[in-house]
C-alpha positions in Angstrom: 89.3 4.7 -0.7 87.2 4.8 -4.1 90.3 6.5 -5.8 93.0 4.4 -4.4 90.9 1.3 -5.4 90.9 2.4 -8.7 94.7 3.3 -8.9 95.7 -0.2 -7.6 93.6 -2.0 -10.5 94.7 0.4 -13.3 98.7 -0.8 -11.9 97.5 -4.4 -11.6 96.4 -4.1 -15.4 99.0 -2.4 -16.3 101.5 -5.1 -15.1 99.4 -7.8 -16.5 98.9 -5.9 -19.8 103.1 -5.6 -20.1 104.1 -9.0 -18.7 101.3 -11.5 -19.7 99.8 -10.2 -22.6 103.2 -8.7 -23.5 101.8 -5.5 -24.7 104.4 -2.6 -25.2 104.9 -0.3 -22.4 104.6 3.0 -24.4 100.7 2.0 -25.4 100.1 0.4 -22.0 101.2 3.5 -20.0 99.4 5.8 -22.6 96.0 4.3 -22.2 96.0 3.0 -18.2 97.2 6.9 -17.6 93.9 7.8 -19.7 91.7 4.9 -17.5 93.0 6.4 -14.3 92.2 10.0 -15.4 88.8 9.3 -16.6 87.7 7.1 -13.7 89.2 9.6 -11.5 86.8 11.9 -12.6 88.7 14.0 -15.2 87.7 14.8 -18.7 89.3 13.4 -21.9 90.8 17.3 -22.5 92.1 17.7 -19.0 93.5 13.9 -18.9 95.4 14.4 -22.0 96.5 17.9 -21.3 98.2 15.9 -17.6 99.7 13.0 -20.3 101.0 15.5 -22.8 102.5 17.8 -19.7 104.0 14.7 -18.1 105.6 13.2 -21.2 106.9 17.0 -22.1 108.4 17.9 -18.6 110.1 14.4 -18.2 112.2 14.4 -21.8 112.6 18.3 -21.8 116.2 17.2 -20.9 116.2 13.6 -20.1 116.3 12.8 -23.6 119.4 14.5 -24.3 120.8 12.9 -21.6 120.3 9.5 -22.8 121.3 10.1 -26.2 124.6 11.8 -25.0 125.3 8.8 -22.7 124.5 6.1 -25.5 126.5 8.0 -27.8 129.7 8.0 -25.0 129.1 4.3 -24.8 129.1 3.7 -28.5 132.4 5.9 -29.3 134.0 3.6 -26.2 132.9 0.4 -27.0 134.2 0.5 -30.5 137.0 2.3 -30.6 138.7 -0.2 -27.8 138.0 2.2 -25.2 136.3 -0.3 -23.3 138.8 -2.8 -23.8 141.6 0.0 -22.0 139.3 0.2 -18.9 139.0 -4.0 -18.7 142.7 -4.2 -19.4 143.4 -1.9 -16.7 141.5 -2.9 -13.7 142.4 -6.7 -14.5 146.4 -5.6 -14.6 145.8 -3.7 -11.3 144.0 -6.8 -9.2 145.6 -9.3 -11.1 144.2 -12.8 -11.8 143.8 -13.7 -7.9 141.1 -10.8 -7.8 139.0 -11.4 -10.7 135.5 -11.7 -9.7 136.2 -8.2 -8.0 138.0 -7.1 -11.2 134.9 -7.9 -13.5 133.0 -6.1 -11.0 134.5 -3.3 -11.0 134.7 -3.2 -14.9 131.1 -4.2 -15.4 130.1 -1.0 -12.9 132.5 1.6 -14.9 131.3 0.2 -18.5 127.7 -0.5 -17.4 127.4 3.8 -17.0 127.4 4.8 -20.8 126.8 1.0 -22.4 123.6 -1.0 -22.5 123.7 -3.9 -20.5 122.9 -6.4 -23.1 125.7 -4.7 -25.5 128.2 -4.1 -22.5 128.3 -8.2 -21.6 128.5 -9.1 -25.3 131.5 -6.7 -26.0 133.2 -8.1 -22.8 132.4 -11.8 -23.4 135.7 -12.6 -25.0 138.0 -11.0 -22.2 135.5 -13.2 -19.6 136.3 -16.3 -21.7 140.1 -15.6 -21.9 140.7 -14.6 -18.2 138.7 -17.8 -17.2 140.5 -20.1 -19.4 144.3 -18.6 -18.1 143.1 -18.3 -14.4 140.7 -21.1 -13.5 138.1 -19.0 -12.3 134.8 -20.3 -12.8 133.7 -18.4 -16.1 130.2 -18.5 -14.3 131.4 -16.6 -11.5 133.3 -14.1 -13.6 130.0 -13.8 -15.7 128.0 -13.2 -12.6 130.3 -10.7 -11.1 130.1 -8.9 -14.4 126.4 -9.1 -14.7 125.6 -8.1 -11.1 127.8 -4.7 -11.5 126.4 -4.3 -15.0 122.7 -4.5 -13.4 123.7 -2.3 -10.4 124.9 0.5 -13.0 121.9 0.6 -14.9 119.8 1.0 -11.8 121.9 3.3 -9.8 124.0 5.6 -11.8 123.1 8.6 -14.5 123.0 8.7 -17.5 121.5 5.5 -17.5 117.6 6.0 -18.3 116.1 4.8 -15.2 117.9 6.8 -12.3 117.5 10.0 -14.7 113.7 9.4 -15.0 113.4 9.0 -11.0 115.2 12.7 -10.6 113.5 14.3 -13.1 109.6 12.8 -11.7 111.4 13.9 -8.1 112.2 17.7 -10.1 115.8 17.3 -8.4 119.1 17.8 -10.4 120.6 14.2 -11.6 124.1 15.4 -9.9 122.5 15.7 -6.3 121.7 11.7 -6.5 125.3 10.6 -7.4 127.1 10.8 -4.2 124.7 8.5 -2.6 123.6 6.1 -5.0 127.3 5.7 -5.7 127.8 4.5 -2.2 124.5 2.3 -2.7 126.1 0.8 -5.7 129.4 0.0 -3.6 127.7 -1.7 -1.0 125.0 -3.7 -3.5 128.6 -4.9 -5.1 130.1 -5.9 -2.0 127.3 -7.7 -0.9 127.0 -9.7 -4.1 130.8 -10.2 -4.1 130.4 -11.8 -0.5 127.4 -13.9 -1.5 129.6 -15.2 -5.0 132.7 -16.1 -2.5 130.3 -17.7 0.1 128.9 -19.8 -2.7 131.8 -20.5 -5.1 131.8 -24.2 -5.2 128.2 -24.2 -5.9 128.8 -21.9 -8.9 131.3 -24.5 -10.7 130.5 -25.2 -14.0 132.4 -27.3 -17.0 129.8 -26.0 -19.5 131.7 -23.9 -22.5 130.1 -20.6 -23.4 128.3 -20.6 -26.7 131.0 -19.4 -29.2 128.7 -17.8 -31.9 127.8 -15.0 -29.1 131.8 -13.9 -28.8 132.3 -10.6 -30.6 135.5 -11.4 -32.3 135.7 -7.8 -33.5 139.5 -6.7 -33.0 140.0 -3.1 -31.9 143.4 -0.9 -32.5 145.3 -0.7 -29.3 145.2 2.5 -28.1 148.8 4.1 -26.9 150.0 6.7 -25.4 147.4 9.6 -23.8 144.6 8.0 -25.3 144.8 5.5 -22.7 143.8 8.0 -20.3 141.0 9.3 -22.4 138.6 6.3 -21.8 138.5 7.2 -18.1 138.4 10.8 -18.5 135.2 10.3 -20.7 133.5 8.1 -18.2 134.8 9.8 -14.7 134.8 13.5 -15.4 130.8 13.8 -16.4 130.3 12.1 -13.1 132.5 14.3 -10.7 131.3 17.3 -12.5 127.4 16.4 -12.1 128.3 16.0 -8.6 129.8 19.1 -8.0 126.4 20.5 -6.9 125.7 18.4 -4.2 129.2 18.8 -2.9 130.0 22.4 -3.5 127.8 24.8 -1.7 126.7 27.8 -3.2 126.1 28.9 -6.8 127.6 30.6 -10.0 127.2 30.4 -13.9 130.5 28.2 -14.0 129.2 25.9 -11.4 125.5 25.9 -12.8 127.4 24.7 -16.2 129.3 22.2 -15.1 126.9 20.3 -12.8 124.1 20.6 -15.7 124.1 16.9 -16.9 123.5 17.9 -20.3 126.7 20.1 -20.7 128.9 17.6 -18.3 128.4 14.6 -20.5 129.2 16.7 -23.4 132.6 17.3 -21.7 133.0 13.8 -21.2 132.4 12.8 -25.1 134.9 15.8 -26.1 137.4 13.7 -24.0 136.4 10.6 -25.9 136.6 12.1 -29.4 140.5 11.7 -30.1 139.8 7.9 -29.7 138.0 8.2 -33.5 141.4 8.9 -35.1 141.6 11.8 -37.8 141.1 9.9 -40.6 137.2 9.7 -41.6 136.5 11.6 -38.2 132.9 13.1 -39.1 131.6 9.9 -40.9 133.0 8.0 -37.8 131.3 10.4 -35.1 128.0 10.4 -37.6 127.5 6.6 -37.6 128.0 6.4 -33.8 125.5 9.3 -33.1 122.9 7.2 -35.4 123.5 4.2 -33.5 122.9 5.8 -30.1 120.1 7.2 -31.5 118.3 4.0 -33.0 119.5 2.5 -29.6 117.7 4.9 -27.5 114.7 5.9 -29.4 112.2 3.4 -27.6 114.1 3.7 -23.9 113.5 7.6 -24.1 109.8 7.1 -25.4 109.2 4.5 -22.5 110.9 7.1 -20.2 108.4 9.6 -21.3 105.4 8.1 -21.2 106.2 6.7 -17.8 106.5 10.7 -17.2 103.4 11.0 -18.3 101.3 8.2 -16.5 103.0 9.5 -13.5 101.7 12.7 -14.0 98.2 11.9 -14.1 99.1 10.0 -10.7 100.3 13.4 -9.3 97.1 15.3 -10.9 94.5 13.0 -9.2 95.7 13.8 -6.1 95.3 10.0 -4.9 98.7 9.3 -3.1 98.8 13.0 -1.5 95.4 12.5 0.4 96.0 9.2 1.2 99.0 10.0 2.9 98.7 13.7 3.6 97.9 13.0 7.4 100.1 10.0 8.1 103.3 10.4 10.1 104.0 6.8 9.9 104.7 6.9 5.9 107.5 9.5 7.1 109.4 6.9 9.3 108.6 4.1 6.9 109.7 6.2 3.7 112.8 4.3 2.6 111.3 1.2 3.2 108.0 1.6 1.2 109.4 2.9 -1.7 112.2 0.0 -2.1 109.8 -2.7 -1.8 107.3 -1.1 -4.2 110.5 -1.2 -6.8 111.8 -4.7 -5.9 108.1 -5.9 -6.5 107.5 -3.8 -9.7 110.9 -5.5 -10.8 110.0 -8.9 -10.0 106.8 -8.8 -11.7 107.6 -6.8 -14.7 111.3 -8.0 -15.6 112.1 -4.4 -16.2 114.5 -2.4 -14.2 113.5 0.9 -15.9 109.8 0.3 -15.8 110.1 -0.5 -12.1 112.0 2.6 -11.4 109.2 4.8 -13.7 106.4 3.5 -11.9 107.5 3.3 -8.7 108.6 7.2 -8.7 105.2 7.6 -10.3 103.6 6.7 -7.3 105.3 8.3 -4.6 106.0 11.6 -6.3 103.1 13.2 -4.4 104.9 12.4 -1.1 107.7 14.2 -2.5 105.8 17.2 -3.6 104.3 17.7 0.0 107.5 17.4 1.7 106.6 13.8 3.2 109.7 12.0 1.7 113.3 13.0 1.3 113.7 13.1 -2.6 117.5 12.1 -2.6 117.1 9.4 -0.2 113.9 7.9 -1.7 115.7 7.9 -5.1 118.6 5.8 -3.7 115.7 3.3 -2.2 113.9 3.1 -5.3 117.0 2.5 -7.4 118.5 -0.1 -4.8 115.0 -2.0 -4.9 115.0 -2.3 -8.6 118.0 -4.6 -8.8 115.7 -7.7 -7.4 115.0 -10.0 -8.3 115.5 -10.8 -12.1 114.3 -13.7 -13.4 112.5 -15.5 -16.2 110.8 -12.6 -17.6 113.7 -10.5 -17.8 115.6 -10.8 -21.5 118.8 -10.5 -20.0 118.0 -13.4 -17.8 117.7 -15.6 -21.1 120.7 -13.9 -23.1 123.0 -14.9 -19.8 121.5 -18.3 -19.8 122.0 -19.1 -23.7 125.4 -18.0 -23.4 126.3 -19.8 -20.7 124.5 -23.2 -21.2 123.3 -23.2 -17.8 120.0 -24.7 -16.8 116.9 -22.8 -15.6 116.8 -24.1 -12.3 120.7 -23.4 -11.4 120.4 -19.9 -13.1 117.3 -19.0 -10.5 119.4 -20.4 -7.4 122.6 -18.2 -8.8 121.8 -15.3 -10.7 118.4 -14.7 -9.4 119.0 -15.4 -6.0 122.1 -13.1 -6.4 120.1 -10.3 -7.8 117.9 -10.6 -4.5 121.1 -10.3 -2.4 122.4 -7.3 -4.4 118.9 -5.5 -4.1 119.1 -5.7 -0.4 122.3 -5.1 0.1 121.8 -1.7 -1.5 118.6 -1.1 0.5 120.1 -2.0 3.8 123.1 0.8 2.9 120.0 3.1 2.3 118.5 2.6 5.3 121.6 3.0 7.4 122.4 6.2 5.6 118.9 7.5 6.0 119.3 7.0 10.0 122.6 8.4 10.3 122.5 11.3 7.8 118.4 12.5 7.3 117.4 15.5 9.7 
């Protein structure tokens, strides 16, 4: 009980330090990892070794995956590839089902492109479609923001799901099929809520035109229209083969590895750069991807370091080693913890890493199933997003919406999306678990 109290105090102080005192997560995670280890009886040498092992083991393959995913996003968003995806989906569904179209666009583009960047990139499309169709720009914006959030929380190669998979020592491809199903359920729940509350989401406010990205991309034609979809979907399909195809071979081991599958996806995207100044453009996108992901990679690594200290103390394992109740409640507990951390910290990535670190010992000792637990944590991390989130304020400034209205719309929507995803995990767990 003494050790558990130490763990709870460290986690509470970590949250307060990051949210109230605005200390960056990297030093905060390291410092409280050290404090936790020392307070649990470890020496400076052993705790430091634990932190370094956790950091290194987390980043030994996740770092490259995050970088390559960001590189793919840079190429697609700067060559018109994202526009092709958006235009194709809008053509497919028409203006009548625009909220659905925006949700699908956000989900696909949100996989390789960071949320803020993706939203600002798609803002011109959002503005034009609202004007032409008569749909409320707030409804379309919420549909897009919702699906970007879902992709960010659930689908590799975004950092959060990768960090959870790494913490649980499972291949990223193994979580994709279930996480995609959970993502679809979460988006359906969100769209249903938007449709039900459509009358309350009308607005006459104009979006801030200064935020609109006016960059014009050269229109893609011919076979290049197919490449953005191939670059995006082929890696996901390849990574999933490990969960779908039984048996092992050198070829399957190669294509299901997230590093190589993402590089294959990037190969599909390279022709979008054109022959002129090819190397210069590619190097520029690589540098941009590196600068955008450096801090994210380091936060992910320090989260792994903090998690390693929790594992090595044995606090969580000893607490539940003889308990059968946690097995039946296993999906609910990680879900609620993750939802709580997102609500308190405002960061989906920090929430995913922290929750995974806490429950990882229950994966190691076989109490919880890693795939279902990952899905539960990812679904829980979707809500509730409110005033402590940077994206909340970005959305507010763009759409000129009051904080109370945004709390009743965007924040409530994220809660609905999270609960919808969590319900899907629970149903899948009941039906499919042994």
